[in-house]
N, C-alpha and C positions, 0 to 999 in steps of 0.2 A: 506192110506185117504177110507176110510168106506164110504159104499152107503149105502141111508136107503132106503126101497122102502116105505114109507108111506106118497104116494104125485103122487102114482101108480093110477091113474082109477078104476074104482075097478069091470067092464072088458080086464083089464089088467093081469099076470102074472109078473111076475120079471124071469128068470133065471139070475142071476150070471154067469153060465159057457161059458152062451152064450157072452160074450162083456157084459151080466152085463144092455142089452137091455129091454123095456121093449114088450112083444109078445101079440098077438091077442089070448085070448083062441079060436078060434072055431066047436070046438067038440059038437057036438045034433043039430049046425047051420043047420036050412035049411033055402031051398030057390034054386032061379036060378039067372044065372048069362048071363046077353045078353051081347054082346058084336056088339055092332049099325052097318050098313050095311061101312059105312060109317068110322067108327071108322080105318076099314079097309082094304082100299079102297086110309087111310090116313096114315098110316101103309107103304102102296105096294109105292103109288109114291114117298112117302121118298127112304125108300128101293131102288126106279133105279133112285132116282137122286146124289145113293154117283156109279151107276155106267158112265166110262167113254162112252162118247161119242156113248147116246141115248136120245132122248128130248120123255116125250110121243108125241102120235100125235092123232088127231082125229080119232074115231073110223069108223069116211064115215055116212050118212042118214040111206041108205039103216039095216046099223047097225040096229042103236036104231030105227028104227022102228022097226025089225022082233024083235027085241029080248026085247023091252020092259022096261030096264033097266036105270039106266041113267047110265052117265060117267061120271069121277073123273076122271081132269087131263091123259084121257091117260089110268084109271085101273077103268074095271067094276064087282066086286062080285056079289057070290051068296053062301050064304049061307045054308047047306046041313040043311034041322029038324033031333032031333036027339036026343042022351042022347050025347055024342055026338057029334057035330056040325065036320062038316066038310067042311072045301072052296074052294069051285073056281076064281081062279082072273083067268082075259080076261085082260089081256096089249094090248096095240096099241103103236106102235113106231116111233119113224123114224133110222136111224141108219147112225153113219159120213160113210161119202167119208173114203176109204180104205180097211175101219174092215170088218172083212168076217166077215158075218148076221148070221151064223149058232153057232158063239162062242158067240157071243155078247145074241145072245135068249140065251144057256144054261145059261152064265151068270146073265141076268132076270131074269128066271126060280129058279133059286141057290140062290140067293140072295135075289127075292123076299119073297119064301119060307122061305126059315131062318127065317125070320126077324119075319113075318106073326104068325112064328109057339112061336117063340121064345116070341112073348109082347102076343099074346094072349091063351097064352094054345091047340089050336084049326090045328087040322090037316086038311094040305091042300093035298085036293082029287087033283088038280090040277092046272096048273099058262103053260098056253096060248098063248101065244107070237104070237103077228099080226105084220106084220110092212109092216109102210104104209107107206113108204118113205124114200127117202134117206137125206142129212144136207152133205150142205161142208163148210160149217162153224165150226170157234169152241161154243162148248157153253156156253161164256162166255160177246161173240157179243150181240146182243140183235136180232134181226134176224134174219130169216137162211132161206135159199134154198132151198124147197123140190123138190123134181122129184117123182111125179107121173107116171103111168104104164108109158113101153118105148114101146115104139110102133117095131114093130117088122119086119116091113117093110122097112127100114131102111137097106137102100147094098145092097136092091133084088131089083138089075137093068134087065127090061126083051126088 
């Protein structure tokens, strides 16, 4: 069975040793590739959704006012300018009750860093995780009970 390379487009090269698939010739290309912060945020949100016991949370009004950047499903992205852009990811989450919070946060950092670097080719400088609450129900239910800050005066009786 012989393949012909007659129907390959001019900007394509044919390499039979690489499985016979056409390849794009990028030699001599100039220009920039820029990936939108929204796309990077979507990648981070998708990565976040793979972690058991984690839900996106709101960063709160003060965080939105202070930082001036929009948050997408509990994720905020900053991309540094440079030859190779570096990404900083701020993620705001609620953790399922009963899970060890530091372990969950380390998983969040690791998974987001790996996924964003894999799909963008950009380096991830930091993944900051802000735990905004605790959930008491499984991910599959439609409503979550969140707990905010705990009253530290509980149990202090004079």
